[in-house]
N, C-alpha and C positions, 0 to 999 in steps of 0.2 A: 503494499499499499504506500503510495507516494503522497497522498492528500487526504485530509480529513476535515469534516465540518462538525462542529460541536455546539451544544447548549451548555453554557456555563452559568449555573444558577446563582441568584441572589441568596443572601444568608442573613439571619438575624443573630447578632453576637450578644454576649453578656447574659441575656435572658434574666434580667434584673439582678439576681444575686450572684452571678458568676462572672465578674469582671475579668476579661482576658482569658478565661478558661472554659466558658460554656458557649455553645452556638448550635444553630440548627439550619437546615437547608430548605429553601422554598421551591415550589414546583411550577409556578405560573409566571414568574418573572426571572429574566436572566439575559445575558449577552449571547450572541452567536460569534463564533470564531472559525476561521479556516486556517489550518496549519499545513504547510507543504514542506516536503524534503526538497533540498536544492543541491546542485552539483557544486555550487560556490560555497565554501566553508564560511561559517559565521551565522549570526542571527540578524535578520532584517525585518522590520515592521514596514510592510509594503502598502498598507491601506488601513485607515481608520474612518469609520462613519458613525455619526451620532454623538460625537463629543470632540472638543478641541484638545486633543492630547498629543504629546510629542511622538514623532516618528523615529527619533533618535533612540537607538537601542538602549543605551545606558541611562536614559531619562524616562523609559517606559517600563512599567512594572512587569509586563509580560516579557519584555526583552531581557530584563535583569534576572527574572526567575529562570528563564530557559538557559541563559549563560551560566547560571549556577549548576543547572542539571548537566550541561555539556562539560562542565569543568570535571565532573565525576565520571563522565562517560568515556570509555576507551574508543577512540576513533574520531577523525575529523569529519564533520558533516555540516551541511548548511540547512538552515531553517528559515522559512518565510512565513510571516504571520499577518493575517487580516483580522481586523477587530471591528465588530458591528455592535456598538454600545446601546444597550436598552436600559441599563441601569445608570441613572445619573450619578456623576461624580459628587461626592460629598452628601449623598442621600442617607447614609447610615445603614444601607443594606448590602454592603460588601461589594461596592463597585470595583475597587482595585483588586479585591480578593478573587473576584470572578475572572478577571483577566490573567492574574498570576497563576491561579489554580488551573484554569482552563488550558493555558498554554503548556504547562509542564505535563498535564494529564494527556493532552493530544500528542505531544512529542514522544512521550513514553509509549503510547500506543503504537505510533509509527515505527518506533525502534523495537517493537516486539517485547515490551514490558521488562526492561532490564532493572527497573527499580520498583520497590513496593509503594503502595499508596501512602504509607506512613513516611517513607523517605521523600515522596513528592511534597509532603507538607513542608519539610525542611526547605526545599528549593523555593516553593511558593512564598514562604515567609520572607525571603529576600526581596521580593516585590513589595510586600507590606512594609518592610523597613524603608524602602525608597519612598513609599507613599506617606508614611506617617512619622518616620524616624524610629519606629519600634517594631521589632520583628515578632509580632504577635500571630497566634495561630487560630484564634477563636472564630474567624471567618473562613480561612482557607481549609481548615480541617473538615468542617461539615460539607464544604463544596466538593472535596475530594472523596470523603468517606460516605457522605449521605447521612440523612437523619439528624439525630442529636449527637454531639461529640463533647468530650471533656478533655481538656488539656491537664492531666495530672501533674505534670512537671515540665518545665522548660529546660532544665539543665540537670540530667539529660532530657531531651524531648520525649515525652511519653503521652501519646494521644489515645483515648479510649472511645470507641463507638458505643453509644448507649442504646437502650431499647426505645422504639418509637410507637407509642399507642396509636392505633389506627384512626381514632376519632378526633385527634387533635387537628385544629384548623387555625391558621394565622390570619388575622386581619392587620394590614399595615397601612398607616397613612403617612405619605411623604409630603410635607409642606414644601413648596417651591422656594425654599431658602437654603443657603449652603452653610453647613457647620463643618468646617475642616477638622479632621481627626486630631491634627496637631493643636488646634485651638481648644478643642473639647478636652484634650488631656491637660492643657495648661491650667484649667480651673480646678483640677483635682488636687486635694491636699495629699502630701506624701506620707502623712502619718495618721493612724486611726487609733481609737481607743480600744482597749481590751474588751470592753462591753460591746462595741460595734463589731468587732472581729468575731466574737462568740456568736452574736446574733446572725451575722452573715454566713459563717460556715455552717451553722445549723440549717439555714435555708438551702445552701447548696446540697447538703446531705439529704434534706427532705425532698428536694426536686428530683435528684438522681433516684432516690427510692421510689418516689411517686411515678417516675417514668417506667421503671422496671416492674412495679406491681400494678400499673395502670390504675392507680388511685388518683382520680381527677381532682378530688377535694384537696388532697395533700399537695398535688402539683400547684393548685391555686394558692394555698396558704404559703407555699415556698417562693412564689414569685414576688419577692419583696426585697428591696435594695435600700439599706440604711446608710450606705457609704457614698456611692457615686451619684445616684439619682438626685438627691437633694441639692447637689452643686450644678449638675448638668441641666436640670430641668428648667432653670431660669433662662437658658439659651433658646427654649422652644416655646413659641407662642401657644397659649391655651392648653398646655400640657396637663395641668391639674383637672381641667374640665373634661378633656378627653378621657382621662383615666376614670373620672367619676362616672361618666355616662356609659363607658365600656363595661365597667363592673355592674352598673345598674341594669344593663341589657343582658347580663349573664356570662360575661367573659370570666374565665378562671383567674386571669391576671392581666396586667397592663404595665408597660414600661418603655424605656427608651431603647430603640434598636441601634445597637452599636454605639457610636458616638453622637447619634442624632443627625438631623432633626426628625428622622422618621420615628414613629411611635408604634409599637406592636401590641396587639391584644390577642391572647391565646384563648381559644374557646373549645369546648367539647361539642363537635358537630357542626356541619355546614350552616344549618339554619340559624344557629346562634351567632356564628360569625358574620352572616349577612346582616342580622339585626344590629350587631355591633357596628358594622360598617355604615349603616344608615344613620345611626346615632352620632357617630364621629363626624360624618359628612355634614350633619346639621350644625354642629359646633363650628366647623371650619368654614362653612359657607358664609357665616356671619362675619368672619375676619376680613374678607376681601382678598385673602391670599389664594394664589392657585395651589392646587394640591392633586396628588394622585392617591387612589386607594387600591390596594391589592388584596385579594382574598386567595389564600393558598393552603392546600394540604401540605403536610411535611413530605418532602422529597427524600425518600429513603435510599435512593441510588446515587445521588450527586450528579456529576457531569455525565452527559449523554451524547452519543453520536446521533446526528440528524441528517436528513437528506437535503 
C-alpha cells in the first residue's frame, strides 16, 4: 500500500477530574488525512485545507510527530501528508492531537505496523509538545487506542485503555472563541492543597471504577473537578449556566473539554444527550456568539481508514 486516507477523531481530554491523564475518543467529528509513501526521503506537508496552518514540517504537529517515528524506524523513506481540518484549532477537542495521532497511525500502517499503538502515543506526543509546549498524552492516547484511556504514568509512559459502557454519549458545545492551550495552562496554579488532591484522586478512582462496572451514577458523581475547572472556567462564557442546564436535563456530568473553550456533557443514552444539546443551545443563542454543537457516541476504535 502506497497511500491511505484516514479519519482522525476529535477527543475530549481531562474528563473533569483527570487533568492530563484521562481522555476519550469521539465518533462524529474529526479530521481527514491522506498519507502517502514517497521515493524522496523526508517528511513533507503537501496540502492543508480548512485551517491556516504551516506547511513547514518542523512547524506542523503532524510533521514533527512523523519525524519522531522515522527517527526510530530503520530505513530511509519519504512521507507526504495532506490534512483536511474539520476540527478547529483551539477548540479544546484535540485538534492538534488528531493531526499528530492520525499521521503516525497512517505511516505505521503503510510501513506494515513496525510500532505498537502505545509506542505511537510517544511519537504523537511530540506534536502536542510543539502545539502547547507540553508533551501530554490525554488526547493522542484515546485517538490512537479508542474509547477511554488513562495515562497512569508519564515517566515511563504507561497508557491504559479503559472499558467503555455502550450507552455513554457526549454532547459538546464549541463556542467560536479561541482559547490557546498555552494560555489555558498559564492560569493554572502549580500547587494544590492536600485536601484538593485527596478529593481529586478519589474522583479519578471513582470514574475508572464506574466505567468498568458500568455504574452510571458513580460515573456522574466522579465527574467533578476541584482543581482546574475553577480557574479555567472564567475563560469560557456562560460556563456555569451551561453546566447547570446540562445537569438539569439529565447529563451525568459536565465540564471543560481539554483546555476549552468547548464544554462537554456526558449522558446515558442518545435521547438525553439530545435534550442536553437543546438546553445548551438555548443558553448560547442568547450570547450572540457563534457556536457548534456535536453529539457523539464514544468511538471505541479510534483512527479509521476511510475511502
